[in-house]
BAVO-173808 format. One record per residue (C-alpha): x, y, z; residue in one letter. Coordinates in pm, 1 decimal, always signed. Layout:
! residues N
+----------+----------+----------+---------+
!       px !       py !       pz ! residuo !
+----------+----------+----------+---------+
!        X !        Y !        Z !       A !
...
+----------+----------+----------+---------+
This chain:
! residues 426
+----------+----------+----------+---------+
!       px !       py !       pz ! residuo !
+----------+----------+----------+---------+
!  +8276.2 !  +6765.4 !  +8821.1 !       M !
!  +8598.3 !  +6830.9 !  +8576.2 !       D !
!  +8871.6 !  +6701.5 !  +8817.3 !       K !
!  +9161.0 !  +6837.0 !  +8636.5 !       K !
!  +9018.6 !  +7206.3 !  +8682.0 !       R !
!  +8897.0 !  +7147.3 !  +9027.9 !       I !
!  +9246.5 !  +7043.3 !  +9120.9 !       S !
!  +9386.4 !  +7378.9 !  +8946.6 !       V !
!  +9159.9 !  +7581.5 !  +9166.1 !       I !
!  +9200.6 !  +7377.4 !  +9461.6 !       F !
!  +9599.5 !  +7487.0 !  +9451.8 !       L !
!  +9521.2 !  +7794.0 !  +9381.0 !       I !
!  +9302.4 !  +7856.2 !  +9674.0 !       V !
!  +9531.7 !  +7631.0 !  +9936.4 !       L !
!  +9851.7 !  +7872.6 !  +9817.1 !       S !
!  +9668.3 !  +8197.0 !  +9815.5 !       N !
!  +9553.6 !  +8073.0 ! +10188.9 !       A !
!  +9896.8 !  +7959.4 ! +10263.8 !       M !
! +10048.3 !  +8291.9 ! +10182.9 !       A !
!  +9787.5 !  +8501.2 ! +10359.4 !       A !
!  +9833.3 !  +8309.6 ! +10689.4 !       T !
! +10193.5 !  +8303.0 ! +10664.3 !       A !
! +10198.9 !  +8664.7 ! +10741.4 !       I !
!  +9870.6 !  +8709.6 ! +10935.5 !       L !
! +10034.2 !  +8594.4 ! +11283.4 !       P !
! +10323.0 !  +8826.0 ! +11241.1 !       L !
! +10133.6 !  +9122.5 ! +11153.3 !       L !
! +10118.4 !  +9297.8 ! +11465.4 !       P !
! +10436.4 !  +9234.7 ! +11612.5 !       I !
! +10596.8 !  +9366.1 ! +11267.9 !       Y !
! +10389.7 !  +9711.7 ! +11284.2 !       V !
! +10498.0 !  +9739.8 ! +11644.5 !       E !
! +10830.3 !  +9700.0 ! +11617.2 !       G !
! +10910.8 !  +9843.0 ! +11285.9 !       E !
! +10659.4 ! +10155.0 ! +11300.9 !       F !
! +10618.3 ! +10194.2 ! +11662.9 !       Q !
! +10195.8 ! +10143.3 ! +11626.5 !       A !
! +10024.0 ! +10112.7 ! +11950.0 !       T !
!  +9817.7 !  +9780.9 ! +12012.9 !       P !
!  +9503.3 !  +9921.6 ! +11876.2 !       V !
!  +9662.8 ! +10069.8 ! +11580.9 !       Q !
!  +9816.3 !  +9707.6 ! +11537.9 !       A !
!  +9483.7 !  +9568.6 ! +11538.6 !       M !
!  +9320.0 !  +9791.0 ! +11296.7 !       L !
!  +9581.3 !  +9660.3 ! +11046.1 !       V !
!  +9419.4 !  +9313.3 ! +11067.9 !       I !
!  +9039.6 !  +9456.4 ! +11097.2 !       A !
!  +9117.4 !  +9684.8 ! +10782.3 !       A !
!  +9166.8 !  +9362.4 ! +10580.7 !       Y !
!  +8812.9 !  +9238.7 ! +10657.6 !       Y !
!  +8625.2 !  +9548.6 ! +10645.5 !       A !
!  +8807.9 !  +9562.5 ! +10272.5 !       S !
!  +8709.3 !  +9203.2 ! +10185.3 !       Q !
!  +8353.7 !  +9269.6 ! +10292.4 !       F !
!  +8289.8 !  +9567.6 ! +10041.8 !       V !
!  +8517.7 !  +9361.7 !  +9754.3 !       A !
!  +8361.4 !  +9023.4 !  +9761.0 !       A !
!  +8019.1 !  +9089.9 !  +9593.8 !       P !
!  +8197.0 !  +9306.2 !  +9371.5 !       W !
!  +8433.1 !  +9077.8 !  +9243.6 !       L !
!  +8162.9 !  +8822.7 !  +9217.1 !       G !
!  +7949.8 !  +9037.8 !  +8990.6 !       R !
!  +8262.6 !  +9123.4 !  +8772.4 !       L !
!  +8336.5 !  +8783.7 !  +8727.8 !       S !
!  +7961.8 !  +8711.6 !  +8626.9 !       D !
!  +8008.1 !  +8967.9 !  +8347.3 !       R !
!  +8380.9 !  +8906.9 !  +8223.1 !       L !
!  +8449.9 !  +8572.4 !  +8323.7 !       G !
!  +8626.1 !  +8356.2 !  +8605.1 !       R !
!  +8965.1 !  +8374.8 !  +8467.4 !       R !
!  +9047.2 !  +8738.2 !  +8413.2 !       P !
!  +8910.2 !  +8832.3 !  +8719.5 !       I !
!  +9132.6 !  +8532.3 !  +8924.9 !       L !
!  +9441.6 !  +8664.4 !  +8731.3 !       I !
!  +9400.2 !  +9029.4 !  +8791.1 !       V !
!  +9328.6 !  +8977.1 !  +9172.0 !       S !
!  +9609.1 !  +8766.0 !  +9244.3 !       Q !
!  +9845.4 !  +9004.7 !  +9074.8 !       L !
!  +9742.7 !  +9284.7 !  +9279.7 !       V !
!  +9758.7 !  +9057.2 !  +9572.0 !       T !
! +10137.8 !  +9032.0 !  +9498.6 !       I !
! +10145.4 !  +9419.9 !  +9456.7 !       V !
!  +9995.0 !  +9439.2 !  +9809.3 !       S !
! +10256.9 !  +9188.3 !  +9931.5 !       Y !
! +10540.2 !  +9391.3 !  +9791.4 !       L !
! +10408.9 !  +9697.3 !  +9960.8 !       L !
! +10456.1 !  +9504.8 ! +10280.3 !       F !
! +10838.9 !  +9455.3 ! +10209.7 !       I !
! +10918.2 !  +9788.1 ! +10097.0 !       F !
! +10677.0 !  +9970.9 ! +10349.2 !       A !
! +10971.6 ! +10136.6 ! +10593.0 !       A !
! +11144.1 ! +10302.2 ! +10253.5 !       P !
! +10796.3 ! +10393.5 ! +10108.4 !       L !
! +10732.8 ! +10536.2 ! +10438.9 !       G !
! +11048.6 ! +10735.2 ! +10499.5 !       N !
! +10987.0 ! +10898.4 ! +10145.8 !       A !
! +10592.3 ! +11013.0 ! +10266.7 !       L !
! +10706.7 ! +11094.7 ! +10611.4 !       G !
! +10412.4 ! +11175.3 ! +10835.8 !       T !
! +10066.2 ! +11145.7 ! +10746.7 !       V !
!  +9731.9 ! +11204.6 ! +10950.4 !       F !
!  +9954.4 ! +11170.2 ! +11244.2 !       G !
! +10105.8 ! +10825.4 ! +11172.1 !       L !
! +10451.0 ! +10731.1 ! +11029.4 !       S !
! +10447.7 ! +10703.4 ! +10680.7 !       G !
! +10545.0 ! +10323.7 ! +10684.6 !       G !
! +10211.4 ! +10267.1 ! +10887.7 !       L !
! +10017.7 ! +10414.1 ! +10623.2 !       V !
! +10144.0 ! +10198.9 ! +10346.4 !       V !
! +10094.3 !  +9922.5 ! +10546.8 !       V !
!  +9722.2 ! +10023.9 ! +10583.8 !       Y !
!  +9730.7 ! +10068.8 ! +10219.0 !       A !
!  +9867.1 !  +9736.6 ! +10136.5 !       A !
!  +9616.7 !  +9553.9 ! +10370.9 !       R !
!  +9317.0 !  +9752.8 ! +10206.1 !       L !
!  +9435.8 !  +9656.1 !  +9874.4 !       L !
!  +9488.4 !  +9309.5 !  +9986.7 !       D !
!  +9178.6 !  +9268.6 ! +10133.8 !       G !
!  +8995.8 !  +9382.8 !  +9815.7 !       L !
!  +9140.7 !  +9119.5 !  +9597.5 !       T !
!  +9140.3 !  +8830.3 !  +9868.4 !       D !
!  +8759.4 !  +8848.5 !  +9799.5 !       G !
!  +8846.4 !  +8643.8 !  +9500.5 !       N !
!  +8778.9 !  +8297.5 !  +9695.7 !       V !
!  +8399.6 !  +8394.3 !  +9589.6 !       S !
!  +8538.7 !  +8381.8 !  +9209.2 !       V !
!  +8719.9 !  +8055.6 !  +9293.5 !       A !
!  +8392.4 !  +7897.9 !  +9455.7 !       E !
!  +8196.4 !  +8036.1 !  +9157.7 !       A !
!  +8435.2 !  +7867.6 !  +8916.0 !       Y !
!  +8401.4 !  +7524.4 !  +9099.1 !       A !
!  +8028.9 !  +7566.4 !  +9082.2 !       S !
!  +8036.2 !  +7670.7 !  +8710.6 !       D !
!  +8205.7 !  +7326.7 !  +8666.3 !       I !
!  +8016.5 !  +7115.5 !  +8880.4 !       S !
!  +7666.4 !  +6974.0 !  +8839.3 !       D !
!  +7396.4 !  +6978.3 !  +9131.0 !       E !
!  +7476.4 !  +6640.2 !  +9248.9 !       K !
!  +7873.2 !  +6738.1 !  +9305.2 !       S !
!  +7862.0 !  +7126.0 !  +9398.4 !       R !
!  +7846.6 !  +7058.9 !  +9738.6 !       A !
!  +8152.3 !  +6853.3 !  +9716.9 !       H !
!  +8352.4 !  +7089.2 !  +9477.3 !       A !
!  +8277.7 !  +7349.8 !  +9730.2 !       L !
!  +8375.0 !  +7127.3 !  +9991.7 !       G !
!  +8734.3 !  +7088.7 !  +9823.1 !       L !
!  +8754.8 !  +7464.0 !  +9820.4 !       I !
!  +8723.7 !  +7496.5 ! +10170.6 !       G !
!  +8918.0 !  +7207.2 ! +10248.9 !       G !
!  +9216.3 !  +7385.7 ! +10049.8 !       A !
!  +9161.2 !  +7673.4 ! +10252.9 !       S !
!  +9211.2 !  +7464.7 ! +10578.6 !       G !
!  +9496.8 !  +7310.8 ! +10475.2 !       L !
!  +9624.8 !  +7647.7 ! +10367.8 !       G !
!  +9550.6 !  +7760.0 ! +10730.9 !       H !
!  +9740.7 !  +7470.0 ! +10851.9 !       I !
! +10073.8 !  +7516.5 ! +10603.7 !       I !
! +10106.9 !  +7880.3 ! +10611.0 !       G !
! +10166.2 !  +7909.8 ! +10994.7 !       P !
! +10426.5 !  +7662.9 ! +10958.8 !       A !
! +10583.1 !  +7829.7 ! +10696.5 !       L !
! +10554.6 !  +8167.3 ! +10869.0 !       A !
! +10738.6 !  +7985.6 ! +11183.3 !       V !
! +11026.4 !  +7849.5 ! +10957.5 !       A !
! +11081.8 !  +8171.0 ! +10791.2 !       L !
! +11047.1 !  +8402.4 ! +11057.0 !       S !
! +11353.2 !  +8276.2 ! +11201.8 !       G !
! +11521.4 !  +8463.8 ! +10927.0 !       I !
! +11346.0 !  +8777.0 ! +10967.0 !       S !
! +10966.7 !  +8920.2 ! +10990.0 !       L !
! +11008.2 !  +9021.0 ! +10642.9 !       I !
! +11115.9 !  +8640.0 ! +10496.2 !       A !
! +10732.0 !  +8510.0 ! +10547.7 !       P !
! +10633.9 !  +8822.8 ! +10309.8 !       M !
! +10892.9 !  +8730.7 ! +10036.0 !       V !
! +10776.3 !  +8387.9 ! +10080.1 !       G !
! +10417.1 !  +8491.5 ! +10003.0 !       A !
! +10536.2 !  +8702.8 !  +9709.8 !       V !
! +10682.2 !  +8362.4 !  +9564.4 !       V !
! +10353.4 !  +8152.8 !  +9618.0 !       I !
! +10146.7 !  +8437.4 !  +9460.8 !       G !
! +10394.7 !  +8430.9 !  +9161.1 !       I !
! +10357.6 !  +8036.9 !  +9144.9 !       V !
!  +9964.2 !  +8080.3 !  +9157.0 !       T !
!  +9908.6 !  +8333.1 !  +8917.1 !       V !
! +10140.1 !  +8116.5 !  +8663.5 !       S !
!  +9898.7 !  +7825.6 !  +8735.8 !       L !
!  +9600.1 !  +8030.9 !  +8652.3 !       T !
!  +9733.5 !  +8182.3 !  +8357.1 !       I !
!  +9894.9 !  +7896.6 !  +8177.1 !       F !
!  +9662.4 !  +7573.8 !  +8325.0 !       I !
!  +9329.5 !  +7743.0 !  +8386.4 !       L !
!  +9094.9 !  +7792.0 !  +8120.6 !       D !
!  +8755.8 !  +7984.6 !  +8124.7 !       E !
!  +8465.1 !  +7840.1 !  +8292.6 !       S !
!  +8211.5 !  +8119.6 !  +8206.4 !       L !
!  +8158.9 !  +8072.8 !  +7831.5 !       T !
!  +8067.4 !  +8401.5 !  +7617.7 !       P !
!  +7747.7 !  +8257.8 !  +7550.3 !       E !
!  +7655.3 !  +8183.1 !  +7921.2 !       K !
!  +7786.8 !  +8557.0 !  +8008.1 !       R !
!  +7567.3 !  +8690.3 !  +7681.3 !       A !
!  +7277.8 !  +8480.0 !  +7837.7 !       S !
!  +7318.9 !  +8641.4 !  +8157.1 !       K !
!  +7317.1 !  +9008.8 !  +8004.6 !       H !
!  +7019.0 !  +8935.5 !  +7805.0 !       A !
!  +6802.2 !  +8739.5 !  +8102.9 !       E !
!  +6923.8 !  +8952.5 !  +8430.1 !       N !
!  +7152.0 !  +9276.7 !  +8331.7 !       A !
!  +7223.3 !  +9341.1 !  +8665.4 !       R !
!  +7058.2 !  +9170.4 !  +9016.4 !       V !
!  +7114.3 !  +9447.3 !  +9276.1 !       S !
!  +7187.1 !  +9393.3 !  +9636.4 !       F !
!  +6842.4 !  +9479.9 !  +9742.0 !       L !
!  +6697.5 !  +9234.6 !  +9487.2 !       Q !
!  +6903.6 !  +8970.2 !  +9643.1 !       M !
!  +6815.3 !  +9018.6 !  +9964.5 !       V !
!  +6466.7 !  +9053.2 !  +9939.9 !       S !
!  +6452.9 !  +8724.7 !  +9833.6 !       S !
!  +6350.9 !  +8543.1 ! +10155.2 !       R !
!  +6547.6 !  +8233.0 ! +10088.9 !       P !
!  +6851.0 !  +8421.9 ! +10012.8 !       V !
!  +6842.3 !  +8624.9 ! +10371.2 !       A !
!  +6757.0 !  +8310.5 ! +10548.3 !       L !
!  +7086.8 !  +8176.3 ! +10403.4 !       I !
!  +7255.7 !  +8487.9 ! +10466.2 !       L !
!  +7146.6 !  +8524.6 ! +10821.6 !       A !
!  +7236.8 !  +8163.7 ! +10889.5 !       T !
!  +7607.8 !  +8213.8 ! +10739.6 !       A !
!  +7637.0 !  +8546.9 ! +10949.0 !       F !
!  +7593.0 !  +8353.7 ! +11284.1 !       I !
!  +7762.9 !  +8054.4 ! +11219.2 !       I !
!  +8040.5 !  +8319.1 ! +11070.6 !       G !
!  +8012.9 !  +8485.7 ! +11394.9 !       L !
!  +8097.1 !  +8180.1 ! +11625.1 !       Y !
!  +8378.9 !  +8070.9 ! +11394.5 !       I !
!  +8534.0 !  +8425.8 ! +11406.2 !       A !
!  +8508.3 !  +8421.9 ! +11781.5 !       I !
!  +8667.1 !  +8115.4 ! +11833.5 !       V !
!  +8945.4 !  +8213.1 ! +11627.4 !       Y !
!  +8947.0 !  +8600.2 ! +11776.0 !       S !
!  +8924.9 !  +8467.1 ! +12138.0 !       S !
!  +9082.4 !  +8123.9 ! +12196.7 !       L !
!  +9418.5 !  +8236.0 ! +12312.7 !       S !
!  +9280.5 !  +8493.0 ! +12588.6 !       L !
!  +9022.9 !  +8199.5 ! +12696.5 !       Y !
!  +9276.0 !  +7952.4 ! +12731.3 !       A !
!  +9478.4 !  +8204.2 ! +12904.3 !       E !
!  +9221.3 !  +8281.2 ! +13171.7 !       R !
!  +9047.9 !  +7899.4 ! +13170.7 !       V !
!  +9175.3 !  +7612.0 ! +12983.4 !       L !
!  +9552.5 !  +7704.1 ! +13092.5 !       L !
!  +9533.0 !  +7890.9 ! +13394.1 !       A !
!  +9859.0 !  +8013.0 ! +13549.0 !       G !
! +10062.9 !  +7843.2 ! +13297.5 !       E !
! +10348.8 !  +8043.0 ! +13103.9 !       P !
! +10247.8 !  +8254.9 ! +12776.9 !       A !
! +10477.0 !  +8043.4 ! +12567.9 !       Q !
! +10321.5 !  +7717.7 ! +12696.6 !       V !
!  +9933.2 !  +7864.6 ! +12623.4 !       V !
! +10070.8 !  +8008.7 ! +12281.0 !       A !
! +10214.1 !  +7635.6 ! +12177.4 !       Q !
!  +9904.2 !  +7471.5 ! +12324.3 !       N !
!  +9666.2 !  +7711.5 ! +12141.8 !       V !
!  +9828.9 !  +7669.5 ! +11816.9 !       N !
!  +9826.3 !  +7300.0 ! +11854.3 !       F !
!  +9470.9 !  +7301.6 ! +11911.7 !       M !
!  +9418.5 !  +7548.8 ! +11570.2 !       I !
!  +9633.6 !  +7276.0 ! +11362.8 !       M !
!  +9397.9 !  +6975.2 ! +11508.5 !       L !
!  +9092.6 !  +7210.8 ! +11399.1 !       V !
!  +9239.9 !  +7290.6 ! +11043.6 !       G !
!  +9320.2 !  +6920.2 ! +10978.2 !       L !
!  +8967.3 !  +6782.0 ! +11117.0 !       A !
!  +8793.6 !  +7072.3 ! +10916.7 !       A !
!  +9022.9 !  +6973.6 ! +10585.8 !       A !
!  +8936.5 !  +6600.0 ! +10604.8 !       F !
!  +8547.2 !  +6685.6 ! +10653.5 !       T !
!  +8534.2 !  +6927.1 ! +10354.1 !       Q !
!  +8742.8 !  +6690.5 ! +10124.4 !       I !
!  +8661.9 !  +6361.3 ! +10241.6 !       I !
!  +8331.1 !  +6312.4 ! +10424.1 !       L !
!  +8111.2 !  +6641.8 ! +10259.1 !       V !
!  +8031.8 !  +6454.6 !  +9922.0 !       G !
!  +7929.1 !  +6117.6 ! +10061.4 !       P !
!  +7720.9 !  +6299.9 ! +10316.1 !       L !
!  +7547.0 !  +6533.7 ! +10073.1 !       V !
!  +7469.8 !  +6227.0 !  +9858.7 !       R !
!  +7307.3 !  +6069.5 ! +10160.8 !       R !
!  +7132.1 !  +6343.0 ! +10338.9 !       L !
!  +7131.1 !  +6647.2 ! +10119.0 !       G !
!  +7275.4 !  +6987.6 ! +10185.7 !       E !
!  +6975.5 !  +7110.3 ! +10379.8 !       Q !
!  +6992.5 !  +6851.4 ! +10640.3 !       R !
!  +7389.9 !  +6882.1 ! +10685.2 !       L !
!  +7322.4 !  +7242.7 ! +10752.2 !       I !
!  +7088.1 !  +7137.9 ! +11069.9 !       V !
!  +7328.3 !  +6868.0 ! +11162.6 !       I !
!  +7631.2 !  +7134.1 ! +11159.7 !       G !
!  +7494.6 !  +7387.5 ! +11335.8 !       S !
!  +7389.0 !  +7140.4 ! +11600.4 !       L !
!  +7748.9 !  +7020.7 ! +11611.2 !       L !
!  +7858.0 !  +7394.1 ! +11673.0 !       L !
!  +7619.7 !  +7429.5 ! +11924.0 !       L !
!  +7768.7 !  +7122.8 ! +12118.1 !       V !
!  +8117.0 !  +7229.7 ! +12062.5 !       S !
!  +8042.6 !  +7573.9 ! +12218.3 !       A !
!  +7876.1 !  +7429.9 ! +12541.9 !       I !
!  +8166.0 !  +7189.5 ! +12580.0 !       G !
!  +8439.0 !  +7446.2 ! +12530.7 !       V !
!  +8243.0 !  +7666.3 ! +12766.4 !       G !
!  +8249.1 !  +7397.9 ! +13043.6 !       T !
!  +8637.1 !  +7502.9 ! +13097.5 !       G !
!  +8772.9 !  +7115.4 ! +13076.5 !       S !
!  +9048.1 !  +7068.9 ! +12874.9 !       L !
!  +8992.5 !  +6746.6 ! +12757.2 !       P !
!  +8634.2 !  +6850.9 ! +12687.5 !       V !
!  +8748.7 !  +7145.2 ! +12512.0 !       A !
!  +8946.4 !  +6923.2 ! +12287.6 !       L !
!  +8687.6 !  +6705.1 ! +12215.2 !       A !
!  +8440.9 !  +6978.3 ! +12169.3 !       S !
!  +8685.6 !  +7173.1 ! +11908.6 !       M !
!  +8662.9 !  +6854.4 ! +11696.3 !       M !
!  +8297.0 !  +6842.7 ! +11720.3 !       V !
!  +8331.5 !  +7234.2 ! +11581.6 !       Y !
!  +8561.5 !  +7116.1 ! +11301.5 !       S !
!  +8302.6 !  +6866.0 ! +11180.0 !       V !
!  +7997.3 !  +7113.7 ! +11233.0 !       G !
!  +8184.2 !  +7383.9 ! +11039.0 !       F !
!  +8316.6 !  +7152.3 ! +10764.4 !       G !
!  +7967.5 !  +7019.2 ! +10711.7 !       T !
!  +7742.5 !  +7316.3 ! +10741.0 !       S !
!  +7951.6 !  +7593.1 ! +10557.5 !       W !
!  +7979.6 !  +7406.9 ! +10228.5 !       P !
!  +7641.8 !  +7308.9 ! +10216.8 !       S !
!  +7514.6 !  +7655.5 ! +10259.9 !       L !
!  +7738.5 !  +7777.1 ! +10007.0 !       Q !
!  +7575.0 !  +7490.7 !  +9761.0 !       A !
!  +7242.5 !  +7600.6 !  +9857.9 !       V !
!  +7321.6 !  +7963.5 !  +9803.4 !       M !
!  +7403.5 !  +7888.2 !  +9437.0 !       T !
!  +7052.1 !  +7725.0 !  +9395.4 !       R !
!  +6869.4 !  +8064.7 !  +9458.6 !       M !
!  +6878.5 !  +8244.4 !  +9125.8 !       G !
!  +7053.8 !  +8159.3 !  +8778.6 !       S !
!  +7358.8 !  +7993.8 !  +8719.3 !       A !
!  +7488.3 !  +8303.4 !  +8552.8 !       E !
!  +7491.6 !  +8499.5 !  +8843.7 !       T !
!  +7621.6 !  +8241.0 !  +9104.3 !       A !
!  +7945.7 !  +8437.7 !  +9126.2 !       G !
!  +7743.8 !  +8743.6 !  +9273.1 !       Q !
!  +7555.8 !  +8554.2 !  +9520.5 !       R !
!  +7871.8 !  +8378.3 !  +9635.5 !       L !
!  +8016.7 !  +8688.3 !  +9696.8 !       G !
!  +7776.5 !  +8839.9 !  +9893.2 !       L !
!  +7779.0 !  +8513.4 ! +10097.5 !       F !
!  +8152.3 !  +8570.4 ! +10146.7 !       Q !
!  +8079.1 !  +8922.7 ! +10275.7 !       S !
!  +7877.5 !  +8784.5 ! +10551.2 !       M !
!  +8199.2 !  +8601.0 ! +10665.1 !       F !
!  +8367.7 !  +8890.7 ! +10645.3 !       S !
!  +8137.9 !  +9101.2 ! +10849.5 !       L !
!  +8154.5 !  +8850.6 ! +11110.8 !       A !
!  +8544.9 !  +8850.2 ! +11137.0 !       F !
!  +8486.8 !  +9250.1 ! +11177.3 !       I !
!  +8242.4 !  +9229.7 ! +11462.0 !       F !
!  +8317.9 !  +8920.0 ! +11667.3 !       A !
!  +8644.3 !  +9050.0 ! +11798.3 !       P !
!  +8433.2 !  +9324.0 ! +11973.8 !       L !
!  +8195.5 !  +9127.5 ! +12069.0 !       I !
!  +8414.9 !  +8876.7 ! +12256.7 !       A !
!  +8593.5 !  +9148.8 ! +12410.4 !       G !
!  +8287.8 !  +9303.7 ! +12546.4 !       F !
!  +8148.2 !  +8966.8 ! +12688.0 !       V !
!  +8489.5 !  +8886.0 ! +12817.8 !       L !
!  +8520.6 !  +9215.9 ! +13013.1 !       Q !
!  +8144.2 !  +9220.7 ! +13160.7 !       Q !
!  +8074.0 !  +8862.6 ! +13210.7 !       F !
!  +8429.7 !  +8655.3 ! +13215.5 !       G !
!  +8591.3 !  +8411.6 ! +12982.4 !       P !
!  +8326.5 !  +8134.0 ! +13007.1 !       Q !
!  +8046.6 !  +8370.3 ! +12896.7 !       A !
!  +8192.5 !  +8398.6 ! +12575.1 !       I !
!  +8112.8 !  +8057.7 ! +12456.0 !       F !
!  +7779.0 !  +8010.8 ! +12660.5 !       Y !
!  +7663.2 !  +8326.3 ! +12507.7 !       S !
!  +7763.1 !  +8158.9 ! +12132.8 !       S !
!  +7561.8 !  +7883.3 ! +12247.5 !       A !
!  +7265.1 !  +8091.4 ! +12282.9 !       G !
!  +7356.6 !  +8227.4 ! +11928.0 !       L !
!  +7392.0 !  +7926.3 ! +11794.9 !       L !
!  +7038.7 !  +7805.8 ! +11874.8 !       V !
!  +6885.3 !  +8082.6 ! +11701.1 !       V !
!  +7124.9 !  +7937.9 ! +11377.4 !       G !
!  +6985.5 !  +7583.5 ! +11444.8 !       V !
!  +6637.7 !  +7728.6 ! +11390.7 !       V !
!  +6701.7 !  +7902.3 ! +11095.9 !       L !
!  +6881.9 !  +7587.8 ! +10928.4 !       G !
!  +6546.1 !  +7427.5 ! +11022.8 !       V !
!  +6360.7 !  +7661.5 ! +10813.0 !       F !
!  +6613.2 !  +7620.0 ! +10549.4 !       I !
!  +6554.7 !  +7285.0 ! +10550.1 !       L !
!  +6170.0 !  +7323.2 ! +10454.3 !       N !
!  +6268.5 !  +7555.9 ! +10152.6 !       L !
!  +6194.1 !  +7426.1 !  +9813.0 !       V !
!  +6536.7 !  +7418.6 !  +9618.4 !       L !
!  +6504.4 !  +7455.0 !  +9223.6 !       P !
!  +6482.1 !  +7055.4 !  +9106.3 !       G !
!  +6409.4 !  +6944.2 !  +9449.0 !       H !
!  +6096.1 !  +6769.7 !  +9550.9 !       V !
!  +5968.9 !  +6902.7 !  +9852.5 !       H !
!  +5842.0 !  +6697.0 ! +10149.9 !       E !
!  +5588.3 !  +6830.6 ! +10392.2 !       T !
!  +5686.3 !  +6714.2 ! +10756.2 !       P !
!  +5389.0 !  +6464.1 ! +10782.6 !       E !
!  +5531.6 !  +6294.4 ! +10446.1 !       E !
!  +5877.7 !  +6256.2 ! +10565.9 !       S !
!  +5814.9 !  +6129.8 ! +10910.4 !       G !
!  +5901.5 !  +6455.9 ! +11078.6 !       G !
!  +6213.8 !  +6632.9 ! +11126.4 !       L !
!  +6379.6 !  +6397.8 ! +11369.7 !       L !
!  +6308.7 !  +6147.7 ! +11143.4 !       Q !
!  +6462.0 !  +6321.9 ! +10831.5 !       R !
!  +6757.9 !  +6368.7 ! +11042.1 !       L !
!  +6790.9 !  +6012.1 ! +11112.5 !       H !
!  +6761.1 !  +5860.5 ! +10757.5 !       H !
+----------+----------+----------+---------+
């Protein structure tokens, strides 16, 4: 693994995550106050981003396989800066548009900005593909864990930045996001060189000019990995979308809204810190000792335990369970990504990781709808108990992944390895 280049990619992903999370919590408040959006219209501002990212991530990954990682990273970051500028100038631009489709022109500009931002924020898959390019099989999960850790740190620093800047105005965090975007694209232009050489791209065109979506998902191992990623992604998205409502009704019932918000933010910060520590520090040694496939099963089991613990309704148990959740996600997710990179040629790694990222975006589209339905029909604790049932399926799928024969791996039968429990123990 090239430490210099992985450090630059780490900084790019960290800065992008900081900028994105600095504006995300303020979006509903901003559009409600500035453009008189209804609550549904305000929430659609967030959903539009993930829907756009879902469509774009595989396309960006495939494009980076053909044209190289560096130009896609540069262009996508420049477009992201444009999307932030659209936010800043949404009001005057909206006044020029007037009313469009029954919405204020400013709100239409905001939707356009979110769609544009989602299209280019799929570049995390390109950053992951770059990390995969510059690492070998032994260090690949560690490299991808570093990228995940950078994103986790960004999700801690970004909201803190928003708190500091929002005291000035709701627009100030968006201005901060533009400044951060300029810094990251400058790093990419002046420091980062191309990881996918013309020779490798030529080889890709010669060997597989294009691998279609249907060709990819028709592969049983790839479909298995994507299904596991979608289930784990659903649980991650359910936690983030419903934790505040759950805390208000169960963990901190009867407390003022301000106290609930402070405690939920504290929990999210702890989760981010623990997940970042896991992905940056622990994943590398754990992969060397246990391997990616075993870590997928172990991480899925930890996520299952966390869902049951949070569902008990006890605040101390929920806090401990959220730490278990962080370790479970921090070990299973980069391991799934690393296994995904093995399911084909190195030249199409970007396309596969883009498809993988789309599963996460798809989960964030459906999870709020699922959590809202379960909350309304069965009560708040049912959100986490039903998630536990979902994760049982994830564990089973992880066991199937454990028995896949990966390129370069010597496959052991359960009899040769002493069975699943013994394999996990060692």
